[in-house]
All heavy atoms as an XYZ file, in Angstrom:
798
protein
N     -18.693      8.402      6.467
C     -18.715      8.940      5.147
C     -20.127      9.342      4.820
O     -21.091      8.555      5.005
C     -18.174      7.892      4.169
C     -18.207      8.375      2.753
S     -17.751      7.128      1.561
C     -19.078      5.999      1.783
N     -20.331     10.543      4.327
C     -21.633     11.031      3.963
C     -21.858     10.826      2.473
O     -21.263     10.027      1.849
N     -22.838     11.605      2.006
C     -23.163     11.466      0.599
C     -22.361     12.456     -0.323
O     -22.674     12.696     -1.408
C     -24.698     11.848      0.405
C     -25.569     10.655      0.745
C     -27.016     11.014      0.384
N     -27.219     11.894     -0.750
C     -27.492     11.545     -1.986
N     -27.577     10.296     -2.292
N     -27.717     12.442     -2.951
N     -21.382     13.097      0.266
C     -20.599     14.062     -0.458
C     -19.205     13.511     -0.848
O     -18.627     12.718     -0.170
C     -20.337     15.330      0.400
C     -21.643     16.058      0.728
C     -21.421     17.551      0.739
N     -22.655     18.265      0.720
C     -23.177     18.803     -0.312
N     -22.641     18.737     -1.500
N     -24.356     19.459     -0.233
N     -18.807     13.962     -2.048
C     -17.487     13.556     -2.591
C     -16.809     14.766     -3.138
O     -17.466     15.604     -3.772
C     -17.663     12.427     -3.608
N     -15.522     14.827     -3.005
C     -14.754     15.929     -3.586
C     -14.750     15.855     -5.136
O     -14.866     16.894     -5.752
C     -13.272     15.824     -3.131
C     -12.411     16.970     -3.525
C     -11.020     16.871     -3.028
O     -10.895     16.581     -1.739
O     -10.079     17.074     -3.779
N     -14.806     14.602     -5.636
C     -14.898     14.402     -7.102
C     -16.011     13.421     -7.394
O     -16.082     12.401     -6.757
C     -13.552     13.894     -7.661
C     -12.571     15.001     -7.875
C     -11.314     14.456     -8.582
N     -10.408     13.669     -7.782
C      -9.748     14.096     -6.711
N      -9.970     15.319     -6.281
N      -8.873     13.348     -6.101
N     -16.844     13.787     -8.403
C     -17.812     12.892     -8.888
C     -17.704     12.715    -10.350
O     -17.063     13.583    -11.043
C     -19.307     13.348     -8.504
C     -19.464     14.895     -8.927
C     -19.548     13.236     -7.022
C     -20.607     15.060     -9.800
N     -18.263     11.625    -10.868
C     -18.085     11.304    -12.264
C     -19.432     11.036    -12.943
O     -20.258     10.389    -12.371
C     -17.173     10.072    -12.431
C     -15.850     10.289    -11.799
C     -15.640     10.014    -10.413
C     -14.779     10.840    -12.521
C     -14.365     10.229     -9.825
C     -13.567     11.081    -11.928
C     -13.387     10.815    -10.601
O     -12.143     11.045    -10.014
N     -19.589     11.617    -14.087
C     -20.877     11.479    -14.849
C     -20.613     10.897    -16.216
O     -21.551     10.375    -16.870
C     -21.610     12.792    -15.024
O     -20.735     13.731    -15.612
C     -22.047     13.339    -13.635
N     -19.415     11.012    -16.747
C     -19.106     10.513    -18.069
C     -19.095      8.935    -18.079
O     -18.519      8.337    -17.151
C     -17.731     10.974    -18.475
C     -17.416     10.559    -19.917
O     -17.701     11.273    -20.889
O     -16.761      9.431    -20.033
N     -19.755      8.283    -18.980
C     -19.814      6.803    -19.009
C     -18.451      6.154    -18.994
O     -18.271      5.085    -18.353
C     -20.595      6.502    -20.265
C     -21.363      7.683    -20.512
C     -20.558      8.877    -20.096
N     -17.456      6.748    -19.645
C     -16.075      6.156    -19.622
C     -15.474      6.214    -18.230
O     -14.891      5.191    -17.776
C     -15.145      6.916    -20.571
O     -15.776      6.941    -21.871
C     -13.755      6.305    -20.653
N     -15.714      7.328    -17.497
C     -15.193      7.396    -16.092
C     -15.903      6.391    -15.190
O     -15.287      5.747    -14.315
C     -15.357      8.789    -15.590
C     -14.463      9.862    -16.343
O     -13.425      9.403    -16.878
O     -14.936     11.006    -16.435
N     -17.233      6.262    -15.376
C     -18.005      5.363    -14.542
C     -17.571      3.886    -14.820
O     -17.430      3.115    -13.898
C     -19.485      5.564    -14.747
C     -19.878      6.958    -14.232
C     -20.335      4.514    -14.041
C     -21.293      7.437    -14.588
N     -17.322      3.632    -16.060
C     -16.788      2.274    -16.398
C     -15.459      1.957    -15.672
O     -15.184      0.853    -15.268
C     -16.628      2.103    -17.922
N     -14.607      2.968    -15.552
C     -13.348      2.792    -14.840
C     -13.609      2.555    -13.362
O     -12.959      1.650    -12.751
C     -12.418      4.002    -15.021
C     -11.102      3.890    -14.312
S     -10.083      2.508    -14.851
C      -9.596      3.021    -16.480
N     -14.567      3.238    -12.798
C     -14.848      3.014    -11.369
C     -15.407      1.571    -11.183
O     -14.966      0.848    -10.250
C     -15.981      3.896    -10.909
C     -15.682      5.440    -10.927
C     -16.918      6.254    -10.531
C     -14.543      5.774     -9.979
N     -16.190      1.106    -12.089
C     -16.720     -0.277    -12.053
C     -15.582     -1.316    -12.285
O     -15.628     -2.396    -11.656
C     -17.826     -0.439    -13.098
C     -19.080      0.346    -12.685
C     -20.141      0.441    -13.786
O     -19.838      0.103    -14.926
O     -21.234      0.824    -13.388
N     -14.649     -0.957    -13.070
C     -13.473     -1.848    -13.240
C     -12.714     -2.026    -11.922
O     -12.309     -3.122    -11.543
C     -12.519     -1.252    -14.272
C     -11.216     -1.997    -14.408
C     -10.230     -1.283    -15.369
C      -8.949     -2.021    -15.443
N      -7.865     -1.504    -14.623
N     -12.535     -0.931    -11.120
C     -11.851     -1.097     -9.866
C     -12.693     -1.910     -8.871
O     -12.113     -2.708     -8.164
C     -11.597      0.320     -9.259
C     -10.658      1.200    -10.049
C     -10.805      2.468    -10.369
C      -9.447      0.736    -10.680
N      -9.800      2.914    -11.125
C      -8.867      1.888    -11.326
C      -8.730     -0.412    -10.757
C      -7.678      1.863    -12.005
C      -7.459     -0.468    -11.426
C      -7.001      0.665    -12.038
N     -13.968     -1.823     -8.917
C     -14.853     -2.665     -8.074
C     -14.561     -4.141     -8.344
O     -14.372     -4.971     -7.434
C     -16.316     -2.396     -8.301
C     -17.232     -3.457     -7.599
C     -16.645     -1.010     -7.724
N     -14.437     -4.489     -9.647
C     -14.136     -5.972    -10.038
C     -12.756     -6.359     -9.550
O     -12.577     -7.514     -9.285
C     -14.289     -6.107    -11.527
C     -15.739     -5.977    -11.988
C     -15.806     -6.081    -13.511
C     -17.218     -5.844    -13.939
N     -17.304     -5.839    -15.430
N     -11.857     -5.450     -9.529
C     -10.436     -5.732     -9.131
C     -10.286     -5.852     -7.685
O      -9.347     -6.457     -7.157
C      -9.482     -4.633     -9.610
C      -9.213     -4.641    -11.099
C      -8.257     -5.797    -11.506
O      -7.373     -6.210    -10.658
O      -8.465     -6.334    -12.550
N     -11.237     -5.269     -6.872
C     -11.055     -5.189     -5.409
C     -12.017     -6.111     -4.721
O     -12.908     -5.727     -3.917
C     -11.233     -3.690     -4.978
C     -10.232     -2.768     -5.573
C     -10.678     -1.269     -5.421
C      -8.855     -2.942     -4.886
N     -11.762     -7.390     -4.880
C     -12.558     -8.463     -4.205
C     -12.281     -8.479     -2.702
O     -11.154     -8.198     -2.240
C     -12.309     -9.791     -4.786
N     -13.259     -8.813     -1.917
C     -13.099     -8.839     -0.462
C     -11.917     -9.828     -0.134
O     -11.714    -10.865     -0.817
C     -14.413     -9.263      0.236
C     -14.797    -10.715     -0.084
C     -14.319     -9.111      1.722
N     -11.145     -9.485      0.834
C     -10.008    -10.211      1.348
C      -8.775    -10.200      0.418
O      -7.796    -10.892      0.700
C     -10.355    -11.666      1.678
C     -11.334    -11.762      2.828
O     -11.338    -10.951      3.732
N     -12.206    -12.765      2.733
N      -8.788     -9.462     -0.658
C      -7.683     -9.326     -1.510
C      -6.626     -8.415     -0.894
O      -6.957     -7.404     -0.411
C      -8.076     -8.743     -2.913
N      -5.401     -8.885     -0.901
C      -4.280     -8.049     -0.473
C      -3.788     -7.266     -1.707
O      -3.451     -7.832     -2.710
C      -3.119     -8.898      0.068
N      -3.861     -5.889     -1.583
C      -3.576     -5.107     -2.779
C      -2.658     -3.904     -2.396
O      -2.543     -3.456     -1.261
C      -4.889     -4.551     -3.362
C      -5.755     -5.615     -3.899
C      -5.638     -3.656     -2.374
N      -2.007     -3.421     -3.461
C      -1.260     -2.158     -3.411
C      -2.009     -1.274     -4.371
O      -2.137     -1.559     -5.549
C       0.175     -2.323     -3.827
C       0.940     -1.033     -3.919
C       2.377     -1.328     -4.380
N       3.090     -2.116     -3.369
C       3.662     -3.299     -3.644
N       3.684     -3.782     -4.872
N       4.310     -3.996     -2.746
N      -2.482     -0.137     -3.883
C      -3.220      0.840     -4.685
C      -2.285      2.011     -4.936
O      -1.740      2.600     -3.978
C      -4.497      1.285     -4.032
C      -5.493      0.071     -3.973
C      -5.157      2.504     -4.786
C      -6.780      0.396     -3.200
N      -2.134      2.348     -6.222
C      -1.373      3.602     -6.589
C      -2.414      4.647     -6.974
O      -3.245      4.390     -7.838
C      -0.409      3.319     -7.700
C       0.322      4.592     -8.091
C       0.522      2.165     -7.420
N      -2.355      5.774     -6.257
C      -3.326      6.828     -6.533
C      -2.785      7.785     -7.600
O      -1.605      7.787     -7.891
C      -3.658      7.565     -5.243
C      -4.311      6.684     -4.245
C      -4.449      7.247     -2.819
C      -5.091      8.582     -2.799
N      -5.271      9.072     -1.446
N      -3.682      8.570     -8.176
C      -3.241      9.557     -9.231
C      -2.207     10.527     -8.746
O      -1.363     10.980     -9.542
C      -4.446     10.287     -9.803
C      -5.391      9.481    -10.601
N      -5.046      9.011    -11.834
C      -6.655      9.047    -10.322
C      -6.082      8.284    -12.303
N      -7.043      8.295    -11.378
N      -2.201     10.810     -7.456
C      -1.220     11.786     -6.916
C       0.108     11.095     -6.554
O       1.020     11.706     -6.045
C      -1.800     12.524     -5.670
C      -2.080     11.594     -4.489
O      -1.719     10.402     -4.541
O      -2.617     12.096     -3.510
N       0.205      9.794     -6.795
C       1.472      9.063     -6.558
C       1.531      8.317     -5.233
O       2.412      7.516     -4.960
N       0.559      8.654     -4.318
C       0.529      8.005     -3.043
C       0.294      6.486     -3.257
O      -0.563      6.090     -4.113
C      -0.570      8.557     -2.147
C      -0.665      7.937     -0.771
C      -1.786      8.433      0.105
O      -2.529      9.375     -0.369
O      -1.865      7.924      1.204
N       0.929      5.673     -2.428
C       0.732      4.192     -2.526
C       0.155      3.741     -1.210
O       0.591      4.144     -0.082
C       2.051      3.431     -2.746
C       1.892      1.969     -2.744
C       2.677      3.877     -4.092
N      -0.944      2.963     -1.258
C      -1.616      2.457     -0.097
C      -1.716      0.942     -0.204
O      -2.092      0.435     -1.278
C      -3.021      3.056      0.022
C      -3.734      2.599      1.328
C      -3.022      4.541     -0.054
N      -1.318      0.228      0.878
C      -1.434     -1.232      0.858
C      -2.291     -1.711      1.990
O      -2.292     -1.135      3.051
C      -0.038     -1.887      1.035
C       0.875     -1.710     -0.146
C       2.214     -2.477      0.028
O       2.346     -3.268      0.995
O       3.063     -2.206     -0.744
N      -2.999     -2.854      1.747
C      -3.845     -3.441      2.777
C      -4.655     -4.502      2.181
O      -4.606     -4.880      1.029
N      -5.552     -5.026      2.995
C      -6.525     -6.036      2.611
C      -7.918     -5.408      2.433
O      -8.339     -4.635      3.343
C      -6.555     -7.173      3.623
C      -7.462     -8.315      3.190
S      -7.526     -9.679      4.433
C      -8.578     -8.874      5.654
N      -8.614     -5.743      1.361
C      -9.946     -5.215      1.081
C     -10.907     -5.783      2.140
O     -11.018     -6.996      2.202
C     -10.392     -5.511     -0.320
C     -11.867     -5.009     -0.595
C      -9.452     -4.948     -1.388
N     -11.522     -4.947      2.944
C     -12.384     -5.501      4.001
C     -13.808     -5.704      3.529
O     -14.449     -6.609      4.037
C     -12.382     -4.512      5.207
O     -12.967     -3.325      4.868
N     -14.260     -4.993      2.549
C     -15.643     -5.182      1.974
C     -15.490     -4.776      0.491
O     -14.913     -3.724      0.177
C     -16.680     -4.276      2.667
C     -18.001     -4.413      2.015
C     -16.775     -4.620      4.123
N     -16.100     -5.530     -0.409
C     -16.071     -5.216     -1.765
C     -16.710     -3.858     -1.985
O     -17.842     -3.642     -1.499
C     -16.813     -6.271     -2.644
O     -16.149     -7.576     -2.428
C     -16.755     -5.958     -4.119
N     -16.048     -2.914     -2.652
C     -16.656     -1.572     -2.843
C     -17.831     -1.639     -3.800
O     -17.918     -2.561     -4.621
C     -15.479     -0.762     -3.368
C     -14.609     -1.728     -4.030
C     -14.720     -3.032     -3.283
N     -18.573     -0.508     -3.831
C     -19.637     -0.323     -4.815
C     -19.578      1.090     -5.369
O     -19.114      1.971     -4.680
C     -21.006     -0.574     -4.172
O     -21.251      0.322     -3.124
C     -21.232     -1.999     -3.699
N     -20.082      1.219     -6.589
C     -20.202      2.530     -7.136
C     -21.524      3.105     -6.730
O     -22.537      2.448     -6.873
C     -20.058      2.506     -8.703
C     -20.262      3.883     -9.305
C     -18.705      1.977     -9.103
N     -21.530      4.366     -6.190
C     -22.772      4.888     -5.668
C     -22.906      6.376     -6.103
O     -21.937      6.988     -6.605
C     -22.732      4.865     -4.109
C     -22.619      3.515     -3.569
C     -22.444      3.527     -2.005
O     -22.710      4.569     -1.372
N     -22.153      2.376     -1.434
N     -24.064      6.892     -5.882
C     -24.312      8.295     -6.187
C     -23.916      9.164     -5.049
O     -24.207      8.884     -3.882
C     -25.866      8.556     -6.494
C     -26.137     10.008     -6.739
C     -26.349      7.666     -7.660
N     -23.131     10.185     -5.345
C     -22.697     11.192     -4.379
C     -23.009     12.586     -4.917
O     -23.196     12.805     -6.119
C     -21.212     11.103     -4.170
C     -20.764      9.855     -3.438
C     -20.424      8.686     -4.109
C     -20.700      9.867     -2.070
C     -20.009      7.549     -3.501
C     -20.267      8.695     -1.394
C     -19.987      7.546     -2.069
N     -22.980     13.550     -3.996
C     -23.082     14.976     -4.385
C     -21.693     15.571     -4.422
O     -20.905     15.352     -3.515
C     -23.990     15.689     -3.393
C     -25.436     15.378     -3.313
C     -26.095     16.109     -2.175
C     -26.070     15.651     -4.622
N     -21.397     16.279     -5.497
C     -20.116     16.906     -5.654
C     -20.140     18.226     -4.961
O     -21.123     18.654     -4.367
N     -19.036     18.982     -5.070
C     -18.931     20.305     -4.393
C     -20.026     21.290     -4.801
O     -20.355     22.159     -3.922
C     -17.561     20.828     -4.877
C     -16.788     19.604     -5.260
C     -17.794     18.647     -5.785
N     -20.525     21.213     -5.962
C     -21.595     22.121     -6.418
C     -22.980     21.485     -6.357
O     -23.916     21.947     -7.058
C     -21.323     22.577     -7.856
C     -20.029     23.368     -8.004
O     -19.655     24.002     -6.970
O     -19.368     23.213     -9.017
N     -23.140     20.560     -5.473
C     -24.402     19.772     -5.299
C     -24.862     19.083     -6.570
O     -26.041     18.638     -6.657
C     -25.487     20.673     -4.809
C     -25.254     21.139     -3.363
O     -24.548     20.310     -2.640
O     -25.722     22.205     -2.939
N     -23.959     18.822     -7.546
C     -24.283     18.051     -8.696
C     -24.167     16.555     -8.329
O     -23.285     16.167     -7.581
C     -23.355     18.351     -9.857
C     -23.549     17.513    -11.049
C     -22.498     17.747    -12.138
O     -21.520     18.415    -11.880
N     -22.672     17.143    -13.248
N     -25.088     15.720     -8.821
C     -25.025     14.310     -8.577
C     -24.068     13.612     -9.548
O     -24.088     14.008    -10.721
C     -26.420     13.628     -8.661
C     -27.298     13.856     -7.449
C     -28.536     13.075     -7.514
O     -28.904     12.482     -8.586
O     -29.192     12.941     -6.472
N     -23.320     12.690     -9.046
C     -22.476     11.881     -9.878
C     -22.088     10.647     -9.178
O     -22.493     10.356     -8.043
N     -21.206      9.869     -9.766
C     -20.835      8.584     -9.236
C     -19.412      8.574     -8.666
O     -18.514      9.331     -9.193
C     -20.883      7.549    -10.325
C     -22.167      7.454    -11.104
S     -23.629      7.204    -10.032
C     -23.476      5.447     -9.774
N     -19.182      7.765     -7.647
C     -17.866      7.467     -7.126
C     -18.049      6.361     -6.169
O     -19.147      5.747     -6.078
C     -17.196      8.735     -6.409
C     -15.718      8.715     -6.447
O     -15.056      7.630     -6.527
N     -15.090      9.832     -6.343
N     -17.057      6.011     -5.411
C     -17.210      4.915     -4.471
C     -15.898      4.895     -3.596
O     -14.918      5.601     -3.926
N     -15.892      4.094     -2.580
C     -14.726      3.947     -1.753
C     -14.422      2.494     -1.491
O     -15.310      1.619     -1.529
C     -14.888      4.679     -0.416
C     -14.985      6.196     -0.529
C     -16.097      4.153      0.375
N     -13.152      2.277     -1.292
C     -12.727      0.893     -0.854
C     -12.043      1.091      0.538
O     -11.319      2.060      0.716
C     -11.778      0.192     -1.891
C     -10.554      1.033     -2.098
C     -11.470     -1.212     -1.410
N     -12.399      0.239      1.431
C     -11.785      0.286      2.829
C     -10.752     -0.838      2.911
O     -11.143     -2.021      2.753
C     -12.863      0.144      3.861
C     -12.314      0.262      5.286
C     -13.406      0.168      6.290
N     -14.521      1.110      6.076
C     -14.486      2.366      6.510
N     -13.443      2.846      7.167
N     -15.559      3.159      6.260
N      -9.523     -0.457      3.165
C      -8.502     -1.428      3.393
C      -8.214     -1.529      4.894
O      -8.358     -0.558      5.620
C      -7.216     -0.974      2.666
C      -7.345     -0.724      1.196
C      -6.022     -0.309      0.617
C      -7.781     -2.021      0.432
N      -7.754     -2.720      5.310
C      -7.335     -2.914      6.695
C      -6.004     -3.516      6.711
O      -5.580     -4.119      5.663
C      -8.326     -3.844      7.501
C      -9.695     -3.137      7.597
C      -8.471     -5.180      6.805
N      -5.276     -3.427      7.808
C      -3.951     -3.967      7.954
C      -3.809     -4.508      9.372
O      -3.902     -3.740     10.354
C      -2.893     -2.826      7.659
C      -1.455     -3.370      7.727
O      -1.236     -4.446      8.318
O      -0.610     -2.593      7.220
N      -3.589     -5.784      9.450
C      -3.518     -6.467     10.809
C      -2.346     -5.904     11.608
O      -2.381     -5.987     12.818
C      -3.435     -7.920     10.648
O      -2.237     -8.343     10.006
N      -1.319     -5.324     10.984
C      -0.231     -4.784     11.661
C      -0.511     -3.313     12.201
O       0.237     -2.819     13.009
C       1.027     -4.781     10.822
C       1.451     -6.127     10.372
N       1.947     -7.090     11.219
C       1.343     -6.719      9.148
C       2.197     -8.161     10.538
N       1.837     -7.991      9.269
N      -1.579     -2.754     11.734
C      -1.997     -1.398     12.087
C      -3.529     -1.440     12.381
O      -4.303     -0.890     11.619
C      -1.676     -0.359     11.034
C      -0.213     -0.256     10.786
C       0.040      0.752      9.655
N      -0.420      0.184      8.358
C      -0.529      0.918      7.266
N      -0.225      2.251      7.258
N      -0.889      0.404      6.123
N      -4.007     -2.038     13.500
C      -5.407     -2.222     13.679
C      -6.205     -0.894     13.737
O      -7.358     -0.916     13.477
C      -5.546     -3.055     14.985
C      -4.155     -2.981     15.617
C      -3.144     -2.598     14.517
N      -5.575      0.167     14.131
C      -6.246      1.468     14.287
C      -6.323      2.166     12.970
O      -7.031      3.109     12.805
C      -5.588      2.318     15.302
C      -4.207      2.908     14.869
C      -3.079      1.881     14.794
O      -3.148      0.784     15.321
O      -2.078      2.270     14.143
N      -5.595      1.723     11.926
C      -5.569      2.339     10.640
C      -6.788      2.053      9.808
O      -7.284      0.925      9.766
C      -4.317      1.866      9.874
C      -4.157      2.450      8.508
C      -3.799      3.679      8.190
C      -4.324      1.707      7.280
N      -3.675      3.815      6.786
C      -4.021      2.648      6.222
C      -4.629      0.406      6.935
C      -4.073      2.241      4.889
C      -4.683      0.043      5.619
C      -4.359      0.943      4.631
N      -7.308      3.076      9.171
C      -8.495      2.966      8.286
C      -8.060      3.470      6.928
O      -8.067      4.638      6.682
C      -9.660      3.758      8.816
C     -10.849      3.640      7.974
O     -10.944      2.759      7.131
O     -11.804      4.433      8.197
N      -7.769      2.566      6.016
C      -7.311      2.928      4.648
C      -8.477      3.149      3.707
O      -8.832      2.225      2.945
N      -9.115      4.243      3.782
C     -10.228      4.570      2.933
C      -9.771      5.305      1.681
O      -9.095      6.307      1.760
C     -11.227      5.488      3.664
C     -12.611      5.590      3.131
C     -13.358      4.196      3.201
C     -13.376      6.562      3.951
N     -10.031      4.697      0.526
C      -9.588      5.233     -0.787
C     -10.750      5.442     -1.739
O     -11.553      4.507     -1.956
C      -8.543      4.297     -1.451
C      -8.104      4.858     -2.767
C      -7.334      4.052     -0.513
N     -10.873      6.596     -2.277
C     -11.943      6.830     -3.283
C     -11.554      6.141     -4.568
O     -10.375      6.210     -5.025
C     -12.043      8.338     -3.517
C     -12.748      9.067     -2.411
C     -12.093      9.756     -1.410
C     -14.102      9.222     -2.253
N     -13.015     10.296     -0.535
C     -14.291      9.958     -1.030
C     -15.236      8.783     -2.904
C     -15.574     10.331     -0.563
C     -16.476      9.122     -2.440
C     -16.611      9.829     -1.253
N     -12.501      5.463     -5.124
C     -12.291      4.755     -6.440
C     -11.789      5.724     -7.499
O     -10.991      5.308     -8.337
C     -13.522      4.000     -6.841
C     -14.054      2.936     -5.907
C     -15.328      2.335     -6.546
C     -13.023      1.864     -5.676
N     -12.278      6.873     -7.535
C     -11.869      7.867     -8.593
C     -10.434      8.356     -8.441
O      -9.883      8.918     -9.352
N      -9.841      8.096     -7.270
C      -8.463      8.465     -7.005
C      -7.458      7.372     -7.455
O      -6.238      7.608     -7.451
C      -8.189      8.791     -5.537
C      -8.898     10.063     -5.079
O      -9.355     10.825     -5.997
O      -9.041     10.236     -3.883
N      -7.957      6.187     -7.831
C      -7.057      5.066     -8.134
C      -6.500      5.148     -9.575
O      -7.291      5.323    -10.542
C      -7.816      3.739     -7.948
C      -8.248      3.581     -6.487
C      -6.945      2.599     -8.371
C      -9.113      2.347     -6.252
N      -5.187      5.044     -9.692
C      -4.523      4.965    -10.969
C      -4.219      3.503    -11.334
O      -4.233      3.096    -12.497
C      -3.249      5.766    -10.969
C      -2.477      5.750    -12.297
C      -1.299      6.596    -12.352
N      -0.204      5.956    -11.544
C       0.755      6.580    -10.945
N       0.821      7.880    -10.942
N       1.662      5.923    -10.280
N      -3.879      2.687    -10.323
C      -3.534      1.303    -10.575
C      -3.753      0.439     -9.322
O      -3.630      0.903     -8.187
C      -2.061      1.220    -10.914
C      -1.610     -0.189    -11.413
O      -2.370     -0.809    -12.162
O      -0.526     -0.623    -10.995
N      -4.070     -0.809     -9.560
C      -4.225     -1.836     -8.485
C      -3.270     -2.964     -8.778
O      -3.337     -3.587     -9.869
C      -5.703     -2.372     -8.377
C      -5.762     -3.495     -7.344
C      -6.646     -1.231     -8.019
N      -2.468     -3.316     -7.816
C      -1.499     -4.438     -7.900
C      -1.946     -5.423     -6.879
O      -2.071     -5.063     -5.684
C      -0.120     -3.919     -7.708
C       0.317     -2.828     -8.699
C       1.564     -2.099     -8.239
O       2.115     -2.318     -7.221
N       2.014     -1.170     -9.106
N      -2.092     -6.674     -7.310
C      -2.498     -7.746     -6.369
C      -1.250     -8.306     -5.669
O      -0.273     -8.632     -6.368
C      -3.263     -8.793     -7.124
C      -4.612     -8.320     -7.487
N      -5.720     -8.476     -6.640
C      -5.075     -7.696     -8.556
C      -6.810     -7.930     -7.246
N      -6.439     -7.473     -8.416
N      -1.294     -8.480     -4.395
C      -0.194     -9.020     -3.603
C      -0.435    -10.445     -3.241
O       0.369    -11.047     -2.583
C       0.038     -8.147     -2.348
C       0.234     -6.627     -2.617
C       0.350     -5.894     -1.284
C       1.485     -6.435     -3.483
N      -1.598    -10.988     -3.614
C      -1.907    -12.361     -3.404
C      -2.741    -12.919     -4.534
O      -2.840    -12.309     -5.608
C      -2.642    -12.580     -2.026
C      -3.953    -11.846     -1.980
O      -4.405    -11.290     -3.023
O      -4.575    -11.790     -0.917
N      -3.357    -14.072     -4.356
C      -4.149    -14.678     -5.444
C      -5.577    -14.312     -5.518
O      -6.272    -14.788     -6.430
C      -3.955    -16.210     -5.376
O      -4.528    -16.653     -4.163
N      -6.075    -13.508     -4.621
C      -7.489    -13.104     -4.552
C      -7.678    -12.054     -5.621
O      -7.170    -10.965     -5.595
C      -7.963    -12.658     -3.204
C      -9.425    -12.227     -3.253
C      -7.760    -13.634     -2.180
N      -8.472    -12.401     -6.659
C      -8.701    -11.514     -7.809
C     -10.150    -11.529     -8.248
O     -11.013    -12.024     -7.497
C      -7.868    -11.959     -9.016
C      -6.408    -11.829     -8.815
C      -5.650    -12.147    -10.106
N      -4.300    -11.959     -9.946
C      -3.682    -10.754    -10.244
N      -4.353     -9.808    -10.658
N      -2.357    -10.644    -10.117
N     -10.427    -10.932     -9.384
C     -11.796    -10.911     -9.932
C     -12.438    -12.291     -9.880
O     -11.726    -13.288    -10.123
C     -11.806    -10.399    -11.363
C     -11.421     -8.937    -11.452
S     -11.616     -8.229    -13.125
C     -11.232     -9.497    -14.232
N     -13.709    -12.308     -9.665
C     -14.417    -13.575     -9.613
C     -14.315    -14.309     -8.287
O     -14.863    -15.369     -8.113
N     -13.521    -13.784     -7.376
C     -13.375    -14.369     -6.073
C     -14.613    -14.137     -5.263
O     -15.538    -13.371     -5.664
C     -12.112    -13.833     -5.389
N     -14.686    -14.669     -4.105
C     -15.922    -14.474     -3.204
C     -16.130    -12.996     -2.943
O     -15.176    -12.218     -2.921
C     -15.673    -15.222     -1.935
O     -14.626    -14.767     -1.187
N     -17.315    -12.611     -2.797
C     -17.704    -11.259     -2.534
C     -18.461    -11.159     -1.223
O     -19.175    -12.061     -0.853
C     -18.522    -10.733     -3.717
C     -17.788    -10.686     -5.018
C     -18.051     -9.335     -5.664
N     -17.394     -9.146     -6.873
C     -16.188     -8.620     -7.095
N     -15.423     -8.362     -6.045
N     -15.725     -8.331     -8.230
N     -18.330    -10.029     -0.575
C     -19.118     -9.819      0.607
C     -20.053     -8.617      0.433
O     -19.834     -7.799     -0.457
C     -18.201     -9.529      1.838
């Protein structure tokens, strides 16, 4: 992943939503992520995501981030999801906010 993102966010409300997802996506949490386009992705959070600066399509700077999910049943699968694409996070286990972080 480079410094480019299809969508970047500059509005404080949007950035707060990205930060909310970071708090929801603790390392080792088993989650179901529902994206804005309706796609559902399930897996275990491999590393706690962070909100970072990216360049958008017009070279404008803004914020976004990614979460990487893994699935032991699909070791070759790399479930990379942009935080800005997330509509909902459903926890499939007890690992939640305030849990250990990596």
